[in-house]
C-alpha positions, 0 to 999 in steps of 0.5 A: 285671161278668159274666166279662169276655169280653175282657181289654185290658192297655193301656200309657201311654207310645207308647200313650195318647200319644206316648213323649217327649211334652209335660203337656198331651199326656199321655193325648191318645189315651185317648178314642179307645181309650175310644170303641171301649171304650164300645160293646164292654162285654164288655171290661175293661181290665188296665193293663200300663205301668210307671206301676203302678211309681210310681202308686197305682191311684188315680193310674192311673185319674185319666185315664179318663173317669168311665165307663171307671174302672170297667173298669180292674180291676187291674194286671199284676205285675212278674216277673223273670226269676229271681223265683221268679214262675211264668212261662209256657212259652216267655215268659222273654224276653218280658216284657210278654206274660208279665206279661199272660198271668200276670195271666190265670192269676190273675185271668181264667183262659181269658178272651181278650185282647189289649194294647195297646203301642208296644215290638214286642219285649216279645212274641212275634214276631208275637203275634197278640194285640199292637196295636202303635202307634208310640211317636212318636205313640201311638194314632191315630183310624185305630187304632180300627177295627183295635182293633174288629176285635181285639176282636171276634175274640176274643168269643164 
């Protein structure tokens, strides 16, 4: 794939399924996200979910459709506030956004990005790069239009 025009940072719990759910409900919303992405081949996916800390890349790819799995290009780093890792200026208190920006800095400098997440306080207040979901429901079919709009706003 050529250099991507946009990186999508994807959380799992509270996004691809409700935060609290049964095993059959896991990843029930992922097809709604994938449907949008199929029409936007310039977008690559980076997993920002805490699942990245407990699962291998192979395990993380399992819920994705066969045509989407190759577009998953990595996971965000786990950055601890006092670990000595580079921290983006002003993002020290916004852990998930800090991890996203750090991944971009190392892997796709200058790329546009957005994140789908259910926890707003992990991002700067009013972060325009965040599509916030309701953790009790996750990503809904009604969120597809907003996701497509947000991606299109970031494409050249």
